[in-house]
N, C-alpha and C positions, 0 to 999 in steps of 0.2 A: 589067313583070314581071322583069327583070333585077335590079333592085335588090330585088324580096322575094324574089327564088332566093337573092342573097349575104343577104340576112338569116335567114334562116333555118338557111342551114351556121354561122351567125357563132354562131344562137343553140345550134343543137348541140354547139360546138363547148366554149361556154362550159357545155355539161351535161357535159359529158364532164370536160370539167378536177377540176371538181369534185367525183366522184367519181371520180379518179384522185390527187387530191389531197393529199401524204408526208402531214399531219399527222392525217388521215383514218386511215392504212394503220397510221403507228405508233400510237394510238390503239386500232386491232382488235388487233394484234401485242401490246399493252400486257398487251391486255385476256384475250384469251390465255393469256398469260403467268400472268398473275394468280388465274386460276380453272385452271389448273396444279399451282402451288406452294402457296396457299392450301386444297385441299382435302385438307379435314379428315373425310373420311367416311370410316370403317371400311369395309378391302376382307375380302372373304372370298381365300382361297386354298388350293386343296389343295397338302399338303403330301407327298413322299415321304417314304417308308416304306422304307429300308430292311430288305432281310430275311433274317435270319439264321439259316444250315442248321441248328446250331446247339438252334437255344428252336424250341420248340414257338407257344408266343406268336405266330410271326408266319404265321403261317397249317402250310400245308403245307411243308415243303423239297422245294427242289428236288432233281435228285440227281446227287451229287458231279461233278465229271472226270473224267475217268479215260485212261490210258493204258494201252491192251489189249495191244500189241507185247512181247516175250519181247528179253530181247539178243541180241544172234549175233555171233558170230564167222566170217570169212568170211574164208576163203584164195584168190587170187585170181592170175592170172600178168597183169604189164604188159599195155596195149590193154586191156583188159576193163572190159565197163562194169559193175559195181552199183547196186543197188537198195537200201538200206537202208531199213524201213518206220517209220510209228510211225503208230498207230492210235488215234485218239482215242476218243471218244463220251466227250458232255456236254463238249464243249466251247468251245462259235460262242463265246461270249464272250468267251473267250482267247486273247491270241497266243501261238505258236510261233514261238521260237526253233531253230536250229540247231548247234550248236558243235562244233566238231573242237579239245581241251584248252581254255584259255582264248580260242580262237580264233571270235570271230564269221560265221558264214557264211552263215545269212537269220535277219532278222525279220522275223515276217510274211513279206510278198511279197518285200524288202526283202532287195535284190542286198546284201549287204557289201563282198565283198573280188572285187570285178566280174572271175570264174574263169568262163569260157563254158561249160567242162569241165560243172562243180555245178549243175543245177536243184533245183528241188523242184514235185514234185506238187498239184494239190486234193488228195491225202488228206495232204499231210504228208510223205509220202515225198523220199526224199533221195538224187538219181541223181545219181551221177559216171563221165563215160563218160572212152573213152580214159588209163584210170587207170594211174598210174607207180609206182616205190617212195617218193615221197614224198609220196601219200596215204594210207600205209601210218599209221596210229596206233590207240593201245588207249583213245579217248574220243573219237566221232563223238556225240554224245549229241546225243536229241532232250529239248528241255525247254517244259512246257505254263507256261507263268507265268499258275498259278493262285493262290488267297488261300492252297493249300497245296502248293507247288511239285513236280510230276511230272515222272519224266525214265527218258531208257530209253537205254542207251550200249553203244552196238554197238563190237566192233572189227576192222578191215582188214589187213590181210597182205597185201602185193603181193608174191608172191613172183616168181623166175626160180628152176623150182627146176637152170637148166643151171649155174648159178653158188653158189645158197646153199645147194647139198647139207649145206658143213662147218656153219651156222649153224643149218640144220635140227636139227642136231646140242646146242644151246642154247638153243633156243624150249622154249616154257616153256605148259607144258598143264595149265589149270587143274580140278583135282579137290572134289566133280564138278558143282563149276559157277562161274561170276562172281556169282553172288545167292545166297544159304544162309539161310534163313531157320530159327529155331528158337524154339521157345515158352518163357518165363521158368523158369526153376529145372531146365530140358532139357539131355542136351547134342546137340555137335555136332561133328564133325572135318570142316575141307576141308583141302589143301595145293595143292604146284604139283612137277610130278616136267619132269623135263629130259631127254633119252633118252641122254645121256650123264651114267654115275649119279653118277660123281665129281668133278657141277659140286652146291657147294655154295650150300645158296637164303638170302638174310636176311631177315628180316622183320618189321613192322613196322605197329605201326597208330597210325592218324589220325596220321603223319607222326614218332611216337615209336619209339624200337626199341622191339622186342617181346620182354618178358624172362619170366625162366622167372615161374611164379609157383603158387597153388594154385587156383586158378579155368583157367587158362589153362596149357596144359602146351604146349610147343614140341620137338618130337621129329623132324630135319632136316629134312623136308619138309613134315612139317603140320606140324596146329595144332589141337588138341584144347580143345575149352570143356567144362568142367564145369561144371553147374547157373549157367548161363547169366543173364545181371542188364542193367539197358535199359544197364550199362557200355561192355558188350562189343560188343555194338552199334559199328555204323559201316566204313569201308572201310581194309583189310589188303591191306596193297600186300607182293608177294614177290620178290626181283633175285637173280635170278645173278648169284655168286659169279664171275664167268669174267675169268681174269687174262689181261693186257695189251688188257681190250677198253674202250674210250675210253665207252658204252654199251650197258652191260650189256643184256639183252632182261629185260621185269619184265610183271607181270600186277597186276593188279584184282583182289581179291575183296569184294564187299559184302554183310556179314554183319545180319541182320534181324531184334535182339531180338522176339518181340511179348509184350509183357507189359502189365499192367491200368495203371492211373493212380496217377502219385504228384503230391501237390498240395505246394507251396512256397508259402509266406502272405508278402506283401514285406514287412508287418508285422501282428502277430498282433493288436494295438490300435490301429485308426484314430481320433485325437483331431480332435474338429471343433469347429465353431459354428455356431450356428442362424442362417441363409438364407445358409452358401455349398453347394462345392460338394465334394461328398464324392465317394474313390472310392477302391472296395476292392479289390486287386490279388491275385490266386492264380494262382501257376505253376503249370500241367498238363503231364508229363511223360507219353506215354501215345502203344501203338501197339498197333493201328489209331489211329487218331484217335481220341483220348477227346468226346462232348458232353460238356458242360458246360451245368451248370443251380448256380439260388441258390434258396437258403431260408431263409424267419424264418417263427419260430414254426411249424415242420413245412407249414408252404404255400410253393410257389413263388409267390417275387416276381415282381409286374406291373407294367407301367405303369416303370420302373427301366428304359436304357436296357446291355446288354451290347451294351462291342463290344472288340477288339483294338486292340494299343497297334503301334505301325509293323508292316512287312511284311514286315522278318526278323527281329521277336518272334514264332516262330508259338507262343508259351508259357505267354505273358500270356494272361488276360480280365481286364476290369473290370467291376466294378457302378460309373456315373455316377447320382448321386441328389441331382438341382442342386435350388438350393435349399433345402437340408438346414429339417426342424421336428421337431418332439421327440417324436413319437410312429416318427422315422426312426430317433432309436438305438437299439440292442440287439445282440443276438450275430443274426448269419448266418451260412449257411451255405456255404460252393463244392464243388458236388458233383461227379466226373467218373463218366464211367462208358465203358466200350467190351465186346467181347467176351469180354476178359479177366477184366473185376470191376472194383469201384465203390470212388471213395474219396471221402474228407469232407476238410472244413475249416472249422474253425470264425475265425469274424473278429469280432468286437468295434468297433461304432460308439460312441464316446463323445463325450461332451462333458464328461466329465470333465479337468481340469488334466491332462500328463502330467506322468513323474515324473520330481525336480526330479534336478538336475544339479550336482554340486559341483564350479568356478569359481575357489576361492583360501581362505589361510587368513594373518593375517595375527596378531603378538604383540603387545600394550603394554606402552609402556615397564615399569608396575608387574610383571610377573614373571609375571603369577597371572591372564593376561585373554587371550585367544585369540577371533579375530576370525572368524568364519568368510561365507564368499561362496556362493551357489546360483544356479543359471537356472533358472527355472518358464518352460514355454508353457502358457498357455491361449489359449482364444477367449472365452474370460468373463472378466468379471475376478475378481481374488481375491482372496477376503473373508477369507482366516484362513489359518497356514500354523501350522505346528508344528512343531519343534527337541523332536529328544527324544537326550538322553545320560543317563549311566553308565561306571564302572570298566570296565573289560572284564571280561566275568566275572561281574556283578554281576546277581539276578534283576525288579530293579523298574531303569525308567528313566524321569529326571526331565522332566518336560517343562517347556519354555519357550517363548510364542507374540511370535515375533519379529514387529515391523511389518512391513504391507504400504504401500509407496507407490505410485503408477501407473505400471501399464507401460508399451513403446513398442512399440507395436499388441498383438502376441501375445506376449510377450515380457516375463518380470519377473525382476527383480532381488533378493537377497531379501542381508542383512546382520545377524547378529546375535553378541554379543561374547558370553563364557562365560568364567564371575568367576568365581575363589578356583577355581584348583587345585593340582593341588597337583604339584609338583614328579617328576619319577621316576614319574607315575604310567600305564598305559594307561587312555585313553580311548578309547567309541565311539559315534560318536553318526550321527542322523538325519532327515531334511527330510522331513515329508507340506504336500500345499499343498491347503486347498479353493475349489472356485467356488459356483453354481448348484446345478449340479448332484453335486456331494459333490466326496470323498477325490482327492487325485488314489492313486498305489501311493507304497510308499516305494523315498527314495533308497536307493541301493548305500548301507552303513554305511560308516561311516571310523573307522580305527583312524588313532591318534591319543596323542602325549607330550610335555612337556616336561620339559625337563632340563639340570639344572645343570652346569658345568663351576667346578670350584672355583676360591675368589677368588685372583689372584698375590696368593702376600706378596713384601715387598719387591725392588718393581721399581722399578726407576728411573725416574726422570723422571715418575711417580704418586704422588708424599707428598702430597699434596693430596683429601681427603675426596669433591670432586666429580669428580677423575678415576679416582679405586677406583671411584668408583658408576658410571660411565658406562663402567667394563669392564666391571662387574659386569653389569647391565644388556647391553654387547655380547653379552656367557657366555652367553644364553638363546638354546640350539637348543629349536626345534620338530619332532623327525622323527613324518615320515607310518613307519609302519613300516606299510600294508600298504593299499590300495582293494581291497578282497573287496565284492565283491555279493551280500548278504543279503536275506532278509524276516521279519526279524528281529520 
C-alpha cells in the first residue's frame, strides 16, 4: 500500500514536469511573437480630425475664447489687499498665465515665484495681500494662451499719501484710457498729463521715438492720428521727462486699429510636380481676426488641409495639397473677411518650369563669342530651351535652341554660346524653358556689350606676333550695362 502511494506521487511529478518544461514555454512564446509581428491583416483606425474654427467645412465652429475683463488702474495704500480680475469665457481648454512685466507669477495653478502673499482663484483672479511699494507695476497681465493670444493688463500703484505727495505731481494720467480703439481711415487723439504742467512728455511707438508726420501729429502731451491704418496700431509709451529722476514715471497706451484684411502671398506662383506635396501660403493681416477660405474655379476648396504655421506666426495660412495630381494645378484664391471688409489674393499652382536665372558669362578667344550660363528649376524633365537675343532697341529677336542636359534632381544648368557678335554693339538676351506642362515665364533680360581696347603700338617685349595676339585677346572686355527685369 505504501509503495503504491509513492508510485502515484512520482507519476504526478512526471506529468507536472512535462507541462512545465522550458522548451515548451519557449515554443509558446515564440508562437505568440510570430502571431504579433507577422499579422498582415489590415486594421481600421478612427482618425481624429482637427476642427478649425475658421473653416466651415469642419462643422459648426466652437465659440472663440475671450477675456471679458477691462484694464484697471488701481491705487492703494501699503498694507492693503488688491484683487485683479480676469474673467475668461470659452477658455476651459487653455492655460492662463499671470505676469508682472516679463516675470511669470502663475502658470495655470503653478506658483512660479513662491510668494505666499500672491494667490490665484478659481475664476483666474490674482490677489495680492499686504501690498508694498515693490508691488507697484503698470503691467500685471493676465494672458490666455489660446491660438490667438489674449491678454488684459492692469496697473497697481501703491502710494503712501503721507510721503508721496511730491511724487503725485509727477504721476501720469492717461487720456482717455490705456486702450484706444479706432476704425481704419478714422481719426483719434490720446494723451498723457501730469499735475505739474511744466513736465515734458516724451513719446515712443513700438520702442521707437515718435516723430512728427503727416498722419501722426504730436502736440506736447497729446498724439493725434489722422486716417488711421494698421501700421498706427500698437503700444505707445509716454515718459515724463523729470530732471534728476533715475526712474521717471511712464505709462502705456495700446492703440487698436480695426481694419479690413490685407493679404500678402509668399509666392504668387508656386511651382510643383506630380506626386509632390504642394503648399500655398497667404499672410493675412486683419483686426478683428479674419475668416480665411480657399477657392478654386469659384468653389470652396474641399478635401485639402488648411493649416497654420508656428504659433508665433499668427498671420500665415497654408493650403496643403498632398500627392499633387494634374487636376490640382490651376489658380487658387485666398479669401479673407471680417466685419470691416474682404480681401482676395490669387496664387497659381503650376507644373511649368520656374523662371530661368542667369548665373554667369564667359568669352572665348576668338573675341566674338560669348557663353551664357543659366539655371532652371523644374520638377518635370526639360524638353526644350529657347535663347533669344538681338541688338538693343531692334524689334525682332533672333532665336537659338541650347542643348538640353540632364538635371540634378529638380535643377537644370544651361550653357550656350552666342557667336559672331560685333564689338562695341549693345545686345540684350533672355531665356525660356519648356517641360511637359508648358513654357516657363521669360527670364530677366540681360544687356551686354563687347568692347575692344586698341592694340598697343611698339610695346617693348612684345615683338613677336604671338605675343601681340595674346595681348589683343586679353584686351577683350565684356561689359554688363545692367541686369534689368523685363517681360519683353
